[in-house]
Every structure is written in structure tokens, then in C-alpha cells.
N, C-alpha and C positions, 0 to 999 in steps of 0.2 A: 480505336474500337473495332472489334471484329465486325464484318459486314453481315447482313441478315438475308441470305438468299433463300426466302421462305418458298417452300413448295406446298401448295394447298389445292383443294378442290372445292368448288362452290356447289352446294347441295341445295337445289331449289326444293322447298319443302311444301307438300300439299297436305291438307287435313281432309282425308277422304277414306272410305271403307278400305280395310286391309286388302292388299293385292299381293299376288305372288311376286317373287324376286324378279322373274322375267318381265312381268307386266310393269313392275315399278321401274325397272331399268329402261323399258321402252318408252316411258313417259317423261324421261329426264330432258331438261332443256340445257343448252350450253354444254352438253357432254357431261353433265353431272348426274349422280344417282339420286334416288329419293332419300329423304331423311329417315333416320331411325326413330324419329318422333311421330311418325305417321300413325294416326288413330282417328276414329270417327269422333264427332263432337260429343256424342253421348258417352262413348268410352272415355274421352279425355276428362269429362266432368266427374264420372265415377271414379276414375283413377285418382283425380286431384282431391276428391272428398276423402279418400282413404290416405290421408297424409301419414308419411312414415319419416322417422328421424334416423335413417340409416346412413351413417357416415364411416368412412375409414378412419384409422387413427390420425392420418395426415390432415384430415379435414375436421377433426373433432372439435365441436363447439364453435365452428366457424361462424354460423349465422349470428350468434350472440355477439361475437367479437366485431364483426362487421358492422352490425347495427350501431355499436358504440362509437364507431369512427365515422359514421355516415354524415354527421352534421345536418341531418334532415334533408340531405341532397339525394341520397340513395335509400330507397325503401327495400329492406331485405326480406325476402320470403323464406320460409323453411324449405328444406329439400323435399319438394313434393314429387317424389320419384316412386314409381312402381316397377316391377320387373315384367317386361313383355317378352314373349318368346323370341322375337326378332331383334330386340333392343340390345340385349347383352347386359353387362353390369353397369348400371347408371348410378350406383350408390356414391360415386365420386363427383357427381355433378354439383356445381356451385351455381346458385341462382342470384341474380341481381335484378332489382326492380327500380326503373327510373321513371320520373315524371317528365314530360316534354313541356316546352314553353308554351304550347298552344293547346294543352289538354291531351289526354290519352296516356298510355303507358307503354313502356318498352321493357320487355323482360329478356334477360340474357342468361343463357346457360353455358357454362364452361366445364368440360369434362375431358378426361384422358381415357383413351381406349387403345391399349397396346402401345404402339409407337406413334400415335396421333393425338393431337388435341383438337377437339371440336368446339366451335363457338356457334351456338344456335341462338337466333334472335327472333323474337315474336313481338309484333307491334299490334296493339289493340286499342279500339275507341279513338282512333285518329282520323280526323276528317281531312282527306287528301283531295286536292283540286286536280282530279284526273283519275285515270283507271289504274295507274301504275305508281309504285314507290321504288325508289333507287337507294341502295345503301352506298354511301360514300365513306370509304374506310382506309385506314392505314395502320401501320404498326411502328412502334418506336421503343426505345429503351431508356436513353438518358436525356432525350430532348424531345419534348412533345410537339415542338414546332418543326421538327425535321423527321419526316417519315422515311422508313426504309422499305421501299416497295418491291414486291416480287416480280419476276418476269413471267407473266401469264398471258397467253395469247387470247383467251376468251374473255379477258377482263379489260375493260376500257379504262382510260386514265383521264381524270378531270384536269384540264389545263389550268383552271382557275385556282384549285386547291392543292393540285398534285396528288390527290387521292384516288384510289381504285374505285370503280363504279361497278356495282353488281346489283342486278334487279331482284326485288322481292317476288314472291308468288303469293296470291291472295287465295285464302281458303274459302270454303262455302259459308263459314261463319263471319267472313269479312276481315279476318285477321291477316296480317302480312308476316310471312316467315321466310327465313333463309338460314342455311347452315354452311359454315366454312370449316375446312379442315386444314391443320398445319402440322408439319413434322415436328415431333416432340423434341428432336435434337436442337431446334432453333429456339426453344423456350429457355429462359423466361423473357417475356416482352409484354407490352401493353397493346391492346386492341382498342383503337380509337375510331369513332365513326359519328356521322351525322346522317340524318334522313332528308331525302329530297324527292319532290314531285318530278316525274320525267317530263311533264309538259312544260316546265319552266327551268330546265337544267341550266340555262345560262344565267339565270337571275339568282343572286344571293337571297332574295326575298323568299325563295321557295325552300331555303334550307331550314331544317327543323333541328334544334338543339335541345339540351336538357333545360329544366326550369332555371338553372343557374346561367343560362346562355353560354354554356360551354359544350365542348364535344362530350358525347357519351364515351366512357373509357372503362375497360375492365382488364384486370391482369390475367395473363395466360401463363401457366407454368409456375406460378407462385401464389401464395396465400397472403391475406392482409397481415397475418402474424398477430402477436400478442404484445401488449405494452410492458408486461412483466414476465420474467425478470429482465432487468437491463443487461445489455451485452449479448454475447452469443450463448445460446442454450440449445440443448438437444432433447427432443422428445423420445419416449421409449422406442418409437418406430424408426428413430434415426433422422427425423426431419430437423432442420436447423431454423431457429428463430433469432432474428437480429432486432435489437431494440436500442435506441439511443435518444437521449434528451436533447432538445434544442427548441427554445422558445423563440429565438431570434430568427432562425432560418425560415425563409419563405419556401424553400424546397430542399430536399435531401436526396443525394445520389449515393447508392451503395456501389462501391468499387471492388471488383474481384479481380485477383491476380493469379496467374499460373506461374510456374517455375521458369518459364522462358524469358519473361520480361517483367522485372519488378519496377521498372521506371514508368511503365504505362499500363493501366488496367486492361485486362483481357476482356472485361465485360463491365459496363456501367449501367445501372438500372435506376431510373428516376422513381422515387416513391410518390404515389399520388396522395396529396394531402387530405383527400376525402375518403380514402380507403385505407391508407397506411399510416394514419396519424390518430392518436388518442390524446386529447389535450395537447401537451407539449412533447409527447414521446412519439418518435417515428419508429415504425416497425414493419417487418416483412418476414416471411418464412418460405423455405423451400423444402421440397421432399429430399433433395440432395443437391450438392453443389458440383458434382461431377469432377472435373480435373482441376478446379481452383484450389489454391493452397493458403491464400492470404486475403485479407479484406481491410477496407477502410472506408471512410465517408468523405463526401465533398458537400459542403453546405452552400446553398444558393441564397442570394439576397444581399442588398446593399449593406445591411447591418453587420454581416459576417465577413465581408470581403477585406482581406488584409493586404492585398496587393493589386495593382492595376494590371498585372501580368495576365494576359488572356489565356495563357496555357494553364488551365485549371488542374492539370496533373500535379503541379507542385503544391496544391492546396488539399491533397488527400490527407485526411486527419486520422489519427489512431482512435479506436474505440476506447473510451475511458474505462470500460468495464471488461476489456479483453483479458483473458487469464493467461494466454500464452502469446508471447510477443516475438516476432521475427523482425530483423533489421537488415537494411541494405544501405548503400552508400552512392546513390546516383549523384553525379556531378560533385562528388566529394563531400556531400552533406548527409548526415545520418537520417534515415527515414524508418519509422517504426510502423509496423502493420500487425493487426491481429492475425493469428493463425486459425485456419478452419479445421480445428481438430479438438477432440475432447482432452481434458486433462488426463495425464497418464495415471493408470492404476498404480497403487503402491501397497506393498505388504507391511502394515503396521502391527502385525501380530507380535505378541510378546513385548509390546512397547508399554512403557509407563512413564508418567510425568513424575519427576522428583518431588514436586510440590513442597519445596523448602519454605519455611517461614522467613519473613523478612529479616529477622535478627540474626539468622544463621548464615546469611549470604556473605560471600567474599567474591567480589565482581572484578572481572578482568576485561577491560574495554580494548577492542582490537579492530583493525581493518583487515578484512578477509584476504584481499589481494596482497597487501604488504606483509602479512604475517608469515607466509611461506614462499614469497616470490624470490627472495634472495637465493642464489645458488648454494649458500651455506646450509640451507634447509636439507640438502641432500635428497630431495624428492625428484622423481621423474618430471620431465617438462610438462606432461599433460596433467600433472597433479599440483605442481607449484602455483601458488596464488589462487587456489580454488577451494571450494567447500570440502572437497575430498582431501585436499592437502591440509586443511585445518583439522580434520578428523584424525589425520595421521599423528598429530601432536598432542593427543589427549594426555599422554604421560607428563608433558610439560606442565599442564595445569595441575595435575596431581602433585608434582614435585613442588608446587608453590602453595598448595592447599586451596586452590581455587574451586569453587562449586557453582559458578555462574559466569557465563561469558556475555558480554554486551557487544553486539555487532554494530559497527559503523553502518550507515545506510547502504543497503544492498539492493534497493529498488532500481529499476531501469532509470538512468539519470543522463544528464548532459555531460558527456565525457570530457568537454573542454572546461566546464566550470567546476566539476567534482560531484561527489555523491550527495551533497546537501542541496542539490537542485534537481529534484526528480522529474521525470517525464511521465511517470505512470505509477500506479499504487498497488497493482496486483501481481507483478511478476519480478523475480530476481533478475538482475542484469546478466546478460549472456556471458559476460567475460569471466564470470566466477564458476563457470562449468568446465568440465574436463575437455569438451570438444567445441565449446562456444555456441552449441546448439540450445534452443530453449527447452526441449524435452529433457535432454541429458542434464541441463542445469538444474531444472526442477527436481529431478530424481536424485541428483547428487546432493542437493541441499537437504532433502528429506532423509537421506541416508546419514548425513552428518548429524542431524537433530536426533535421530533414532540412536545413533552410536553414542553421542554425548549424554543422552538420557540414561542409557544403559550403564554409564559410568558415573551417574549421579550428578551430572553437570547440567544446569538449566541454560536455556538459550533465550536471551533478551535481544530485542532489536531496537535500534534508534530509527525513528521514523520522522519524516518531515511532511507535515500535512497542512502547512500554513502558506506555502508558496510552491511554485513550480519553476522548471526551466522556462525561459522566455520563448523558446522554439521547440516544437515537437511534443508539446504537452496538450493542454486543454484549450489553448488559443485557437480561436476561429470557430469553435462549436457553439458557444453562447457566453461570450465574454462578460455581459452585464449580469449574468447569473453566477458564473464561477468566480469572477474577479471583482475586486474593488475598481471603481471607474478610474480613479487617479491615484491608485496606491492607498496606503494607510499609514497613519502615524508620521514620525519624523523622516522615515526613510523614503516614502513616497514610491516604494517599489511596485512596478507596474504588474508583476506577476503574483501579487498577494491574493491568496485565495479568501473568499468570503466564507470562512469556515462555518459560521452559524447560520448561514442561508440553508433552508431545508434540503435543497437538492445537494449541496456540497456536504452537508452533515451526513446525509444518507450515504453518499459516496465513500466518505472516510469510515463510517461505521461498517459498511459492507466490506471494505478493504481490510480492515482490522480483524473482522470475523473470518475472513478468508485465510489470513495468515495463521489464525488459531486452529481452524478446523482442518485445513489442508496441510499445514506445515508443523503443527503442534508447537508453535511458539509459546513460551512461557510468560512473556510480558513485553512491554514497550516503553521506551523512553522517548517523550515527544519534545523534539528540538523546537526552539523558538516558542515555547509554550505560552508566554505572555500574549502572543498574538491570538491564542485561542480564546481570549476574553473579550475580543472586539465584536461589536454588533454589526448589523447590516451597513451602517454608515461610519464605521470606524470608532464608535462610541464605546466606552468601557462598560462591561456588563458585570454585575455582581453574581448573577446566576446564569453564566453562558450555557446555552442548551446542549452544545456538543460535549463540554466537560461533564455536565450532569449526566447526559445520556450514557457516556462511557462508564461513569462511576456506577450506574445502576443497570447496565446492560447484563442480562442473565449470563452471557458468556464472557464478556470482556471484564466484568467486575471480578471474576475468579482469577484473572491473570494479574501480574504486577504491572501497575500503571504509574509512570514516573514523569513528572514535569521537569523539563530542563529549559530555562528561560534564556539560554544562549542564542543570540541572533547571528545567523551565518553571514548576513549582509554586513553588518557593522562590527562583526567579531567581538561582541561584548555581551555581557549578561545584563538583561533588563530586569531590575529588581521589581517584584510585585507580590502583593498578597494574594496567593493562589488559592481559589475555592477548592475544597478537597472532599467533602462529605465523608471524611474519615476513611477514604479509599485511595486517594492520590498520595503517593510519595513524591519527594522533590530532590533533584540534584542541588546540594547545598553549596552554593557559591560563596556564602558568607564564611563557611568552614574554610575554604580554600584561601580566601583573602586574609582572614584573621590568623591563620597558622603561618602563612608566608610573612605576614607583617611582624608576628611575634619573633620568628626565627631570624629575621634581620634586624631585630631590636627596635621596631617602630610601632609598638601596639601596647595598649593597656593590658595588663595581665588578666583583667576581668573578661576581656574578649576571648582569651584563651580558655579561661575557666568555663565560660558559656559553651564553647564548642566541645570541650572535653565531656561535659555533662549532657550532651545530646541536643544542643541548640534549642533550649526551652522557649526562647523568644519566638521561635517559629513552629515548634511542634508540640507545645503544651496545650493546644486547643483541641484535645481529643484524640490526637494520633499517637504520640509518643516517639521516642528517639529512633525506633526502628524504621520510621518513615523518612529518615534523613540519610541520603546517599552522599557520603563524604568523599572528597578527592582533593589532591594537592597539585596534580597535573592531569592534563587531558589532551585530546587529540588536536585541539587548537592551542595557540600560545606555546610557551616554552616547555620543553620536556623536563623531566625531574633533574637530569644531570645538567641541563642548561640553566635551570633555575639557580644553581649554585656557581655557575661559571660566567654568566653574562648579566650585566645590569647597566648597559650604556643608556644614553639619554632617550633614545627612541623606544626603549623597553620600560619606561617608567610605569606604564599601566600593568606590567607584569608582576610588579612588587617582588622582584628578584634581588639577589645580592651575589656578587661575584667572589666574595670572600677575600678580596684584597687585590686581585689582578683580573683583567678582562680576558676572557677566552682561555685557550690552551696555555698551560705553563708548566715549568719544571720546579717551581718554587715548592719545596717540600712542606713548609708551614701552611701555605695556601691550599695544597692538595689534601693535607690532613684535615683542615677545617671544612673543606668541601665534602670529604668523606663523612665527617661527623654530621654535617647538615643533612646529607641524604639519609643517613641513619635516623636522624631526629624526625625528618618528614614522615618516614615510614612508621616510626614508633608512635608518633602522635596519631597518625591515621588509624592504627590498629587498636589503640587503647582508649579511643574516644567512643562514646556511645553512638551507634548508627552503623550503616553498612559501608565498609571500606571498598573504594573503587580504585583499582590499579589501572594504569594505562600501559599499553603495549610498549615494551622496551624499558619500562622502569627498572626492571630486574637486572638489566645488563648494560645500562648507560647509553641507550639509544639517544643520539643527539641530532638536533636539526641545524647545527652550526650557529646557534644563536638567533635563528629566525623564528618568529611566532607564527608564520604563515602555514596553513595547512598543507599547501602544495609543496613545501620544502621538507615535509616529513619523508624519511627514507624507509625502505623495507627493512624489516628485522634481520640483523646479522647474527645468525645462530652460533657463529664461532665465538662471539663475545660472551656466550654463556659459559664457556670454558676458561675464560680469563679469570685472574684473581678477583677482580672486582665483581664479575658476574657470579662467581661461586659464593662469595661471602654475602652479597646482597640477596641472592636467591635463597640461600639457607636462612638468612635472617627473616625473610618473608615467611618462609615455611614455619620457622619457630613461632612467629607472631600469630599466624593462623592457628597453630596448635595451642598456643597460650589462650587465645579467645575461646577455643573449644573447651579447654580444660577449666577455665574460669568463666564458663558461660553465666554463672550467677552474677558476675560483675560486668562482663563486657558484651554479652549477648542478651539484651534485655528489651522487652517490649514497653517496659515502664522506666520512669526516671529513677535514679538513685534517691533514697530518702535523705532529707537534709541532715537528720541526726546521724546518718551513717558516713558523713563526709567531714573531714577536718582539714581546714586550709591552714597553710603555714607560709610565712615568708622565710628569709635567711635567718639563721640562728633560731631564736625563740620568738622573734617579732611576728606580729600578724601580717598578712599580705597587705601591701600598699596598693589597693585596687585602683586608686585615682591618680597615681604617680606615674607619669609617662616615662620617667627615668628608671623605674623599677623593671627589671628583666628576669626576675626569678620567681617561680611559683612552685610550691610543694603541696601535696594533698595525700591524705590517708583515707583509703576506702575500707571501712569497717564491716566485717561480715556479721551477719546476725549470729549471736552467740549459740543459739540452738542448732545452727547448721553444722557446727563443729561437733556436736554431741550425738547426732543422728545421721542415719543414711540419707544421702542427698543426690541430686542429679549432677553434682559437680564431677563425679567419678574420681575424686581425689579428696579423701577425708582429712588429709594433712594440710590442705590449704587454708590459710587464714587471711588476716588483713593484708592489704597491698599499699605500699608507699611508692609514690611517683614524684619525681622533682624534674623541673624544666628550667634550664639555665641558658638564656640568650646573651648573656653578658661576656665581655672579653676577659673576665677574671673568674676565678673559682669562687663558689659560695659554699657555706657550711649548712648542711641539712640536718636538723635535730628530729629524731625519730621518737615516737612514744615508745615506752617499754612494752615488749610483747607480752601476751598472756602467759600464765604459769605453764611451764613445760614446753614453751615454744621459743623460737629465736628468729631473728631476721636473716634472710637468705637473699643475696643479690642475684637477679636473674638477667638484668640488662644494665650496662653502662656503656653508652655510645662513645665515650672518650677512650676506651681501652682498645688495644690492637686486636685484629682478627687472629685466632678465632675466639678470644677471651671476652669480647664485648657482649656476648650473650650466652646463656647456658640454661639448659632444661633442668639440670641438677642444682645449679647455683652454688655459691660459696657463702658460708656463714659470715655474718658481719658482727665483729665484736666491738663493743663500744669502748673506745679508749678512755672516755671520761665517764666514770661511774657515779659522779655526783648526782644525786637524786635519781639514780638509775636511768640516766639519759643516754641514748645512743646517738652518735653523730656519724655523718658521712660527707666527704668532700665531693662536691659536684663540680667537675672541671668546666672550664669555659666552653660554651657552645656544645653542651651535651645534655643527655637526659638519662635518668636511672629509673629502674623499677626494682623494688624489693618486696619480698613476701615473707610473711611469718609462717613457719612450718614447725611441726613437732620435732623435738631434738632426736627422737628415735625413728623418724621417718626416713 
């Protein structure tokens, strides 16, 4: 900590008729001049009766705030200040009124005049045993028991207390007064003092303290501050206010850093619990912070100590509400600090939100860093793996028909454990910026969002608000409020956040609002969402306050809010009935499991039918199929190409099938089956009711080598886009997105299909064998409302009619029997995943002629492990 070589002058203050400057100087004792407070008793009373509330912006509403924090220990008077000819500007004076332990009052004024701070003390109604009263005083910053004393020849030092001794002067009215001046460059600090009768200087019995039996103490160069808003905030005049919650802390130290040394604070300032605390919120404000660039906090008290290490510099904690985060690596460990600067201005002019309805979405989940980090992205080094690099690839999204991207967590996180273990909730991690700096990262992300919106693409974020990293997050601030005492649920994770505790709930809501207002994010996917349903003690809640608050928040309810019950600790999805208030959507893990099981031949066809129809068992409670976010592969577990290539014993939970051989192979038959399976996965994903969610690399065969671990995922290889596999899969995805748009009457719906418009079939003319586990074939006809074929509609294609789809997971071919098309129409094949590229899909299609005309029935052979889609169209279309 920097030393405090205070320079000051003691001003012995007399209350007597006004004198000239020369006469006042001639009456100084100890070489000090008279106080600027000099007035007659009559004039003083008149001046005080004309109370004024004149305060500068820096001290605005100070008295009200200070009274709220006084705990009945300090009585605060209003700024009873008038303008005297010789006084100058006293409008910035702060006044404190103390009660002593033996009766009487001590009033302290603190003011700034040019480059000096003045502390004026007036003692009244105090019975002193003797004719003189001595001020025993000292100054401190971070330790009230360790004073930093100036070198001043005229000031004696008390050997018993180590404090300075300065005599009061007694006025004609019997009051004792004194004024001390300090260089403004030495502020901020605390001025601590006691009173002593000079006749009993060696006896502690003569010491007079506050009625709390503590030293009198006032801040110099700082204000008590305000308890709201939490975090760092700026007033219009440029002053800074710091506020942090901690119920457990017995004391709080604000640590300020400069650029020279981020391992040790340049200044530490102890916050007075009777001045700088309102309830459980600690706060302080400064007119300016001069040369300091970063800040953090150190908590005092046995309940918050996390280590027996006496070097408290290692316990400096990040402000949970800091908006701009800087990082350093002292001793090889990451250390995050808040930055002392305002959030950068950004030009959002000409910006608009796409505001796409749920049913129109086609989502692409990606990792920002891995998306363009590979050298094959052909981006400059400063753009590869950043927000700016992602924006450079907008055309890729358009080539796939994507209109929404879902970002894996981008919050500041534990870089050793990965993005699903956040350290903070308000700032993007610096590694995703072009230069690694916090300001450039923030601006880069905003530029990305603005550019994607301009291209009609929404930006959704995965967020983790149920737990934090175990180091460098909220630990040590107030563990009993932020975290569960012994973890929660089966995992007993020590860093589990008590999400529905009011303090934590407010933190999460404020964070989400920040991302919407500052970054214009369109929605959020909440990872580990089942944990959001836990109460204070880990019990299950039917109406969890946080989930309900998000659903009805005026701002957040207008965004897309999606629950994802995947647990990053156990790497599995925790099934739960999620309360939704008809606003929450969900990542549909049942869709993933049932489709995987069907295509490997181990599921009832009734399960597939449920997923095709929008998972009515989950979303028929008032929401509809558009609230189902469907996926077959995601950022944890096996990638899409690995789902059809690996199925060893350790991968049993992945529900995968290697199609005959484990891992890479040159077996042509196996490779053909794998290719059909990949097409089948994508086909079912896009023709099912709900929102299709693609995973980064699905379009080009990105592989994790058969490992389901998130850490084994590799950066996207852009050269694979130009391979034969990459081209045909990418084109197939684009075809499917266009099909969904063209047939929005069938595939982009907010409501379920009507039962009378669906016709289910088994093989040949047999009905489906719903309960037969050996049955691996299902066919369905989606019938269009007849009047839609005769009038203008939103389908943009009046020639479109009924749709027939068949799904065969068996090892042999099955015969699908189609109903006869309406008069003047015929069946046209659009998709057959068993055919070679490029013929397995076609926008124009090929007419299907029924070889068996008995009873006007049309048939189609569905090859093994394949799917088909046929559509009736007018013959002259």
C-alpha cells in the first residue's frame, strides 16, 4: 500500500467578532491561521437559522443517504452553510453529528477548497475536567488499528495510542473548536479521533469516545455513496459509486489498482460499517479515481475467510456487477478485476431486431472460438476465433437457410474447466475480442449482433446461471447467500447457486436485462434448467420465483427463453416437468433420444410418431409444437457423424449405432449405410413439428473421434465444406429449410396437426403396429385442407397438396402404399435418402407412377435404412 505522507496545518479556531486578515494571523497559535468559520455567536445563530440545502452534484442528497446508514450512531444534520465574504465556497461541506459517551455533541465538517481538504471539529455541551481539551487523531485507509501519521513538528504524538495530539481552542460560548487541513492529493482516507482532557493525558480514563465507545471517524475525500445500483455506476457529474452486497462480511475493503502493479493494490480503503453500509450493502463514492484503472474487494471476517494465508492480496474479489472485466495472471493464476471506466458508447442506428416467430426458426448452435479458429477459415489472425470472425461467415448461414444462431456460453469463465463454468455474468470473455481487451471485445460483439440482425439472423445465447466456477467467481463474498451450503441434489456441487434466493435472483435478472439492453440479444437458453426449480434448501418448487419472474419480466418475456435441462457436471439431461406459463420453450431431449433409438432399430414407432407430431406429451399444455427445440446432436456427446460411426460399450448412453463397424472404415456397404443414416437424422429433424437445431459441424462431418467429451471437440475445418460429403449435406440442409418455408402450412405451425388430417400406415396396407417393438416401419400422410388448394394462401405455392412420408429403420425394404391423389394431381418424389447424390432430393421432384393400378393404389419401395417424402402436385404445375 502506498504511504500517506500527509501535509496539513492545524487551524486553532476562535469564535469572536470578525477581524482583519492581519489581526487573525497575529492571533494564531502553533503557527496556524484562524479558521474560516470565525463568526460571532449572534451571527452564527442567525446563519444557522437560515438553513440552506445547497450542494454540488457530487454531494447531492448526501444527508439523506448518510442518515440511512448511521444505525443511530451518527446523527446527520443538513448542510447548514451560508456564504460569508471571507469563507469562500462552503457549499461542498459535509456535516456529521456524533454523540459522546459522557454526553455532549461533536460536530465535524469536511470540505474541499481548491487543493486542500479541511476538517473542522466543534465540541459543545461537554463537561471537561480542566480548562483544555486535546484532539487525539490519526488517519488510516485499510486498517483502522494502524494509523499513518504525518511528520509535523508542531504536533505532539501520544506514546500510548500512537495518535497525533492537537489542542482545541475554547470560544466565548464555551465550545471547543479546531480545524485541520490536508493536501487533497492524499485523499481518500479516514480521519479518526478521540477527545482527551489535557490534565489527565496519561490516563485512558480521560479519553472521550462516541456513545458506541469507538473512535469518532469521518471519511475525507470520499462520500458514503448509495446502495443502489449495485456495482460501479457513474453520476452525470462523473463521480463514481461503488456498491456490493455482503451480509457475512464484518468489514469491506475497496482495492484500487493502477497499471504498474496488478498483483498488489495501489490503494486500499476500509469501508466504515456505520457510514458505508445500508443493510447488507456496502457502498462508497468518489469524485474521481485519478490514476486507478481497476478495482476489487476484500472481505473481512471469519465467515468469509477462505484461506489461512495472511497475504490478503490473494483474496481480492471481483465485483459481481462489474460490467467491464480486466484480467491478469499473477503467479500463473487468472485474476479478474472490474475496470474503472464507463461502458463504451455504440452506434445502434439503423438497427432492428428480426423478431422471428418461434415456428419460423432454424437454429445453428456454435462455439464462437472454434467456429473460425482453424486456419482453413482463411481469416486474419486477429479475427480468427472471435466475434468479428463469426460475422465474416454470415454467408455460410445463408447457404444453409439458418436464421438464428445459438452461441455456446460466452461469459467470462474458468478457462481450465470450460465455458459452462462462468466466473461472471455481465461481460463477454476477453479471448473472443480481436485484441483480447475488454472494450474491444464488447464493441466487437455488438458489431457482430448488429450485422447478423441486418442479415435477418437472430442471436441467442446459452447461459449458465445455476452454478459458477469454483475459483474467481462469487466465492468469498457471501457464500451462505449466493451458494447452497453443501451443494444440492445428487451431485452435491459446492458451487451451486441458490438461484431462487432474492439476492441471486436479482443478480440473474439484472444480468439478462443487461445482455438484452446493451447487446440486443434475442433470447437465452438456460443450461441446467432443472436446477432453477430448486428452493432455498434444495427442495423442488412448483412455482420457482426466478422462472416465473423471467416469464413475466416486461423486457425478458419479449425475448426467446428456452429451458435446457442438460447438467454440465454429470453430462446428462435431467428429465423434469418444467413450469412455463406459456412463455418458456424447451430443448427437447426426448426428441433426440427417440429419433436415435428409432434409427438404430430399438424403439416403438409410436415414440417416433409423437416426435414427428410436435411432442404433444410435452407441449400440448397450452404451448404448442413451436415451443419444442428439436436436436439430434449437440455440443456435448457424439457429433452427428460420430453417431453413425461409434457405438462401443462406453458409449451406450449415447444411443448410437456404428452401422456395422466401429470407427473409420473403407467398407463400402457400411459407408453407404452411415451416409443414409445421416440423411435420415437431418430429414426427421426438419419434417418434425418444432424448431430444428443444427450443431456446428453437422453440415461437414465434424468428428470428435468417437469421444463424447466437450473438451475433445475440434475447431471447424472449413476445407471440409468443399468435400463431396460437405457439399451434399449442406445442399440437403438448404433444401430442407426451403421445404419448411414453402410448406409452412405443414412444417411451421404454432398448433398441432388435426387428427383428421393425419393418416398412419404400416407396411403394405396394414395399420401401424404401435406396440410391436420389432416393427421398424412407419408411414404417414398429411392431408391439406381442401379449401387451401382452391384459394390464395400463405404457402406461396398453390400446386402443393398432401404430403406422404415413410421411415424405414429395418434391414430390408418395405412397400409403402399411397392413397390415390386428388383429381388432376399426382404424387411427386422430393426425398429418398437411399438414392445416390444428387438424386436423393429434388426441389422439382419426379412423378411416381403406380405400377399396381388395382383399386387405384400407388406403391413405393422404401429401401432399408431410408426415408422418403412425396407430395401431390397438379399435373400441369
